[in-house]
KEVO-763630 format. One record per residue: residue in three letters; x, y negated, z negated of N, C-alpha, C, O in turn. Coordinates in steps of 0.02 Angstrom, whole numbers, plus 50000, padded with zeros to 5 digits. Atoms other than C-alpha are relative to their C-alpha. Example, Ala and Ser with C-alpha at 12.3 -4.5 7.8 and 13.67 -1.06 7.14 Angstrom:
BEGIN
ala500455005950000506155022549610500454994050000500974994149967/ser499585005950003506845005349643499614994549963499864989049955/
This chain:
BEGIN
met500564996250026556404463245493500215003249935500735006549932/cys499864996950065556354468845312499515005749989498905004749990/ile500434994350013555694486245278500205002849932500785004649921/ala499864997550068555544491845098499425004549979498875003950005/glu500544995750026554564505145005499494995549966499674990949929/thr500545004250027552884497944955499545004149957499505010249963/glu500524996850039551544501844829499385000550042499164995450070/pro500614999449961550004508844916499434996249967499374996049906/arg500585003650025548424498444900499385003150032499395004850091/gly500624997649973546644504744921499935007550005499465009950035/phe500044992749999546994523344899499665002549937499945006649901/val500364998450061545694525144761499845007549999499555010150046/gly500164993050009545564543044697500425004850042500245010750048/arg499574995849959546954549844808500724999249978500954993849959/ser499285000550009548764554044779500274997350065500155000150118/ala499765003049939549644542944902500684996949990500874995149934/gly499365003450001551314535844944500144997350069499955000350119/val499785002949937552014524645079500754998949995500994995749948/ala499275000650001553854525645121500254997650068499994999650120/ala499695002449938554914516645249500475005450026500865008349988/gly499564995049970555774528345371500634996950030501105000450047/gly499425003449972556974515145436499854996850067499294997150092/val500065003549935557284505445596500545002850046501115003650027/phe499534997749949558084512045755499824996750065499264997550090/glu500095003549937558274501545912499364995750000499004995550050/gly500565004650004556954489245852499335003149983498834999549976/asp500624996750019555634502245807500035002049927500515005249905/gly500034998250070555124504245626499555006049989499065006950025/ser500404994150017554434520145548499794999649927500184997749884/phe500264999450067553334522245395499655006749994499395009350043/tyr500334993650013552654538045316499484999049946499614995849895/val500555000550048550984539245226499845007149977499715011550018/gly500164993450027550674554045110499354999749960499254995249920/leu500644999650036548944559045046499945006949968500355011349983/asp500094993650034548304573244937499625005250041499585011050020/ala500384995549956547264581045079499954996850069500164991250079/glu500135002949935546794578645261499394995649996498874997649970/trp500555004750000545694563345282499944997050070500444996250105/ala500095003549937544924555145435500334993149996500344990149942/tyr499665006550000545864539445486499924996650067499754999750117/arg500015004049939545914525445615500594995349996500724992349944/ile499435004549996547444515645670499844994550050499644995850106/thr500175005749959547214498145740500614995350003500924994049952/leu499485005149991548494485845811499664993250005499244992150048/leu500285006850002548054467745769500534995050020501134996550017/glu499535005249979548834451545829499894993649960499364992649930/gln499985006650031549244434245760499835000149926499304997749906/pro499344997049986550164439845659499925007350021499435010650004/thr500004993149978550574456545738500075004649940500515003749899/arg499984995350056550214470845618499625006350019499215006350065/val500354993649991549624488845610499585001249938499825000349882/val500454998650055548124493345503499815007350003499605009850056/ile500204993050004547804511245447499415000449952499494999349892/asp500604999150041546024514245384499925007449986499915011550032/ile500094993050020545784530445286499315000649970499114996649928/ala500704999050020544024537245257499935000549924500395002949889/asn500154999750072543234535845083499685006549979499695008249920/asp500384994150020542234551945089500235006450031499955011750019/
């Protein structure tokens, strides 16, 4: 598994950053920073397995 710092996509009008926290015993951590509290939804998808974080626009 390759974990690297990535450029955030889709954070229009918000200060944002995504940073890799590392891997420990097969679990990866990422941190998402925003300029304020925003509503969000986290979804686990399959084929391929991935996590999607939706952050509200308004």
